[in-house]
N, C-alpha and C positions, 0 to 999 in steps of 0.2 A: 081846328083839326088837331093841332099839336097838343093842345090841352086835353082833348078827348082821349088821344092815344096815351097821354101821360097818366090820366085817371084810370084808364083801362089797365095799364101796366101795374098801377098800385093795387088794384083789385085782384088781379091775377097773382101778384106776388104775395099778397096777404092770404090768398087761398092756398097757395103752396105751403106757406108757413103753418097754417092751421092744419092742413092735411098731415104735414110732417109731425106736428105735436100729437095729433090723434093717433098716428101710427106708432109713435114712441110710447105713448101711454098703453096702447093695446099690446105692444111687444112686451113691455115690462110687467104688465098685469098677469101674464102667463106664469111668472115666477112666483113661487110661494114666499110669503112673508109672515112667518109665524114667530112670535116673540119667545125668548127664553124667559121663564118665570121662576120665582122662588116658590117651591112646592109647599103647600100647607102653610101659607104665610100668616103667622099669628104673632106680630110684635107685641111687646109689653113695654112698661115704663119702669125704670129703676134708676138709682143714683150710683154712678160708677166713679169711684175715687182711685186715682192712680197712686203709686207709691212715692212719687216725686213730681214736682212741677215740670211742665213741659210746654213748648211752644206749639200752637196750632192756629189755624185760620178757619173762619167760617165766612164763605163768600170773599169779600174784599177786606175783611177785618182780621188783623193779626192780634193774637191774645196769648196769655200765659197763665196757667192755673194747674191745679191737680184734678180738675173736672173739665169736661168738654162743655163749658157753660157759655151760651150765647150772650149772657148778660155780664160776663166778666169785662173789665176795662179793655178798651181797644187801644193797642199800642201803636198801630200804624194802619192807615186806611189807603187802599189802592189795589190795582190789579196785580196780584202777587205772582211772581215767577220763581226763579231759582232761589233756594234758601240754603244756608249752612249754619248750623248751631255751633257756637263756640265750645271748645273742649270742656270748659267748666260749667257750661249750661246756663250762664248768666246773661248771654247776649246771642243775637242771631244776625247774620248778614243776609239781607233780603233784597231782591230786585223787585221793584214795583214802579210802574209807570216810567220806565226808562232811567231809574235812579237806583244806585246801590247804596243802601243805608244800613248802618249798624244800630240795632235796637236792643236796649236792655230790658230784661224781663220785668223790672219794677216800674218802667215808664220814665225813669229819670235820665237814662242815657239815650240820646238820639243823635247820631252822627251821619251826615250826608257825605258819603265817601267820594262819589263821582257819578257823572252821567254815563250811562252804559248803552251798548248796542250789540246786535247779534252779528256774528260772522256769516250767518246764513241770510242776511238781508238782501232782498232783491227789489229793484235794481240797486247795485252798490253805488254809493256816492264816491267815486274813485278819487283818491287823494285825501279823503277826510280821515282824521285821526280820531280814535275812540278807545274807551276801555271796554273790554269784553263783559258781557252779561253772564258769563259762565267761567268755569275754571279758576275761581278764586279759592283761597285756602287760608285757614287759620293756623297760627303758630301754636305749639303745644301749650304755651303759657296764657293763651287767649288775649294777649296784649296787642298783637299785630295781625293784620290781614293782608295777604298778598293778592295781587291782581295783575292781569295782563293788559298792557296798552298795545294797540295795533293801528294799522292804517289800511283802508280799503284799496285793493289793487285788482287788476284783471288776473283771474286764476281759473284753473280747471277744477271745478267743484269748490269745496269750502277751503278756507285758508287756515286750517288747524295748525299747520307747521309753517307759520308766517315768518319770512326773513325780516319783516318790518316789526315783529313782535318785540316787546320790552317787558321785563318783569319789574313791578313796582311794589313797594311796601308801605302800608298805611298804618300809622301809629294811632291806636284808638284813644289813648289818653290825651295826646297833643293835637290830634286831628291833622297831622302832617303827612304828605305823600313824598316818598323818596325813591329815586331810580336805583334799582339793585343790579340789573344786568341787561346789557344791550349789545348785540341783538340777542333775542331769546326765541328761537324758532321751535317752540314746544308748547304743548298744552297740558301734558301729564308731568307733574313734578311733585316732589315731596321733600321733607326736611330731614337733615341728619343732625349730628351734635353741633352745638354752637350755632354758627351762621352758615353751616354747610347746606347746600341745595343740590338735590339730584334731579335731573330732567332728561327726557328722552327725545332724541332728534332723529330724523330720517337720514339714511346714508345714500350714496350714489347707486348702490346695488338694490335699493328697495327695502332693506332691513331697517331696524331701529337700533340706535346706539344709546346706551345709558351713559350720561356724563355727570361729573361732580364739580361743583363750583364751591371753593372753600372761602370765598370772599375776595380772592385775589386772582387765583389761577383756575383753569378748567382742564380736566383730564378725563379720559375714557375709563369706564368701569365695566370690566368684563367684555366678552366678544359680542358683536351684533348678531345674536343668534335667535332672533324672533321671540318665540314664547317660552323658550327654555328657562327654567329657574336658575338664577345665579347662585353659584356655590362659593363657599369660602369667605363669606362676609362681603360687605359693600365696598369699603375703602381699601381693602387688600391687607393692610397691616393693623388696622384698628377696628375692633368690633363696634359697629355703629348702632344707634337706636333710632330707626326711621319713624317718622310721624307723617300721617296722611289722613285727611277726612274724606270719607266715602260719600257717594251720592245716594239718592233714593233708589236708583236702579240697582246699585250694589246691594242695598238692603233687601230689595225684592228677590234678587237672584241668589244671594248668599245667606242672608240672615234668616229669612222666613222659612226656607227649607230646613235649616239647622234647628229651628225652633219647633219643627214638627208640623208645619203647614203644608198640606197636600190637597190637591184637587183630584179626587179619585173618579175616573171616568168609567161608568158602567155602560159600555156601548150596547150590550145586548138589550138593555131596557131604556136606553137613551136618557140617562140621568147622570148628573154630576154631583158628587158629594164633597162638601168641605169637611176635611178631617184635620183635627188638631191633636197632636200627640196620640195618635191611634184611636181617637174618639170622634165619631161622626157628629156633625152639628146640623148645618143646613143642606138641603137638597135642591137642585135646580133642574128644570126640564130643558130639553134640547130645543133650540130655536132653529129656524130656517130663514136665511137671508139671501141676498144677491150673490154672496160669495160661498154659499153652502151652509151646512150645519154649524151652529155655534152655541156656546154657553155664556151667560151674561156676567158672572163675577170676574173681577180682575185682581191680579196680584199687585199691579202697579197702583199705588195709592192706598194699599192696605198696610196696616201696621199694628203692633202691640203698643198699648200705653205702658209707661214705666211700671214694672212689676210683673208684666206678662199675664195678668189675669184677664184683662179686657182686650179684645181684638177688634179693631176697626176693619170692616170689610167693604171694599169698593164694589158696589152693586148698581152703578149708575146706568148700566145697559139693560137692566131687567125690565120686562114688560109690565109686571104688576107692581114694581117699585123702582124708582130711578133715584139713586142717591147712595148714601153710606149707612151701614148698619153697625151697631156696637154689640158685640157678643160677650156675654159673661161666661167664660169657659168653665167656671165652677158649677153654675146652675143650668147652663144651656139656654137661658133666656137671651133675647136680643131685642133691641129697640131701634127705632128710627133716629137718625141724626139730622140736624139742620142741613139744608142743601149745600153741597160743595164744602164739606168738612175735611180738612187735611191736617195731618200730624207731622211735626218735624222733630226728629230725635237726634241725640248725640251718637255718632257712628264714626269711629276712627280706629287707628291701629292699636290704640291703648284699650279699646273695648274688647269684648269677647268675640272677636271676629278673626277667622283664619284668612291669611293672605300669603301671597308669594311675590317675590321681586324678580322681574324679568328685564330684558333690555328695553321693553316698552313701558316700564314703570311698575307701580304696585297694582296687583290684581287681587280682588277678593275671591275667595273660593270656599 
């Protein structure tokens, strides 16, 4: 009898699960799911040569060339995450498979800097020390790489401003790591003249305070006034020359609009046009998903190749094409690229990028 009741209970439970799944499918099937497409999709094939060599990846392969060539030599193989190109363009710091590595563009330089991990890891291995897989910075001379060492602890949210943080310097030539400053409760930092380092820390009132470390002493720079631009120079008495390398997000938000990249939304006809320097190129139809209307092209992951003639557009969410497209802005032609093609460019305060300095650090604008 007990076995019979047990089997009956299993059958009833399975029936409830099946009914729930059927109801879920029926519920969501009432929602429209129309993809956003590239209108009049007619790609061609052409050879696109950039004005200078650059780093790029195709899938899990890191490469460097003047072309987006899948047959170019592979410099590094792995699941590629955060990357930062050196100011002189001859090397790149890349996170792949939990390891931060410096890779030279000619394949002769390969330096394993440290094993890294994320501050957003869940669950956290409390008490474990690690180097962060983000927030690393090149020095202006491309000879050193700074990175943050941390320790997992119980925190509300992420531990961006970690009291257990330390700032370390890696010498590319010798392969040595050296402690620079501890504690280092910051993630946004940049360099001044000589060995000077500016970094932003939280205050007890919830604001951010910019501080300066001259290699020996630490002092406050300006008031803790949130996002207000600091006036009168950085160090107060000496005009400093700040240096900072920006991320891909800064490139998307600051550089692409400055170069004339616009997504023009024609709501009356439910179309989106890619416009480059006031000239229209591709058009996209409006899609409908669970979250409502959408268009498939993305700024994030889009980039100009050196010379600004060829524009890589991230169109991985389109219904009739999922991937990246390379647009020749002179002819208007465009071609398909190998799946998961990404470009890594030099972007820092010495580039043609406008920025401002606040108590929170350097901000692209």
